[in-house]
C-alpha positions as CSV (number, residue, x, y, z in Angstrom):
1,X,59.9,197.0,76.5
2,X,57.6,195.6,73.9
3,X,54.1,194.8,75.1
4,X,52.2,191.7,74.2
5,X,50.0,191.9,71.1
6,X,46.5,191.7,72.5
7,X,44.9,192.9,69.3
8,X,45.8,189.8,67.2
9,X,42.6,188.0,66.2
10,X,42.0,184.7,68.1
11,X,41.0,182.8,65.0
12,X,44.4,183.5,63.4
13,X,47.1,183.3,66.1
14,X,49.9,183.6,63.5
15,X,48.5,186.8,62.1
16,X,50.3,190.1,62.6
17,X,48.5,192.9,64.5
18,X,47.1,195.9,62.6
19,X,49.8,198.4,61.9
20,X,47.7,201.3,63.2
21,X,47.7,199.8,66.7
22,X,51.5,199.5,67.0
23,X,54.0,201.8,68.7
24,X,57.0,203.1,66.8
25,X,59.2,200.5,68.4
26,X,56.9,197.6,67.7
27,X,56.5,198.8,64.1
28,X,60.3,198.8,63.7
29,X,60.6,195.3,65.1
30,X,57.7,193.8,63.1
31,X,58.4,195.6,59.7
32,X,60.5,192.7,58.3
33,X,57.6,190.3,59.0
34,X,55.1,192.5,57.3
35,X,57.4,192.6,54.3
36,X,57.7,188.8,54.3
37,X,53.9,188.4,54.2
38,X,53.3,190.9,51.4
39,X,52.4,189.5,48.0
40,X,55.5,188.6,46.0
41,X,56.1,188.3,42.2
42,X,56.1,184.9,40.6
43,X,59.3,182.9,40.8
44,X,61.3,183.2,37.6
45,X,62.2,180.2,35.5
46,X,65.8,179.4,34.5
47,X,64.9,180.5,30.9
48,X,63.8,183.9,32.2
49,X,66.9,184.2,34.4
50,X,69.2,183.2,31.5
51,X,67.5,185.8,29.3
52,X,68.5,188.4,31.9
53,X,72.1,187.3,31.7
54,X,72.4,185.0,34.7
55,X,74.7,182.0,34.5
56,X,74.5,178.8,36.4
57,X,76.9,178.4,39.3
58,X,79.1,175.3,39.3
59,X,79.5,173.5,42.6
60,X,81.2,170.5,43.9
61,X,78.9,167.7,45.2
62,X,79.0,167.4,48.9
63,X,79.9,163.8,49.5
64,X,82.1,162.0,52.1
65,X,85.3,162.6,50.1
66,X,84.7,166.3,49.9
67,X,83.9,166.5,53.6
68,X,87.1,164.7,54.5
69,X,89.2,167.0,52.2
70,X,87.6,170.2,53.6
71,X,88.2,168.8,57.2
72,X,91.8,168.0,56.4
73,X,92.4,171.5,54.9
74,X,91.1,173.1,58.1
75,X,92.2,170.7,60.7
76,X,95.6,169.3,59.6
77,X,96.5,168.1,63.1
78,X,93.6,165.6,63.1
79,X,93.1,164.4,59.6
80,X,90.3,162.2,58.4
81,X,91.4,159.3,56.2
82,X,88.7,158.9,53.5
83,X,90.2,155.7,52.0
84,X,90.3,153.9,55.4
85,X,86.8,155.1,56.2
86,X,85.5,154.0,52.8
87,X,86.8,150.5,53.3
88,X,85.2,150.0,56.7
C-alpha cells in the first residue's frame, strides 16, 4: 500500500516529494512523473526535422464525409447516408 505523501510542501501542492524520502515502491510509481518534470530540449522546427531526414505525413481531413465513410466501412449493417444528412 502506498502511503500519502506528507512531505510535499504546502505552498506547492502539485510538487513531487523529495526522492530521498520515498520507498522503493513509491519511487517506482512516481518515476515517470519525475521524468516528465525534468528539463527538456527545445522543440525542433520543421526545417531541423527535415534536415534529419523526416518527411511530412499525409492525412485525410476529418470531415463529416470521412466520418460517414469510416462508419460505413465498420458498421455495414447500419450505414450512414452522407448525401441525405448533408441535404438536411
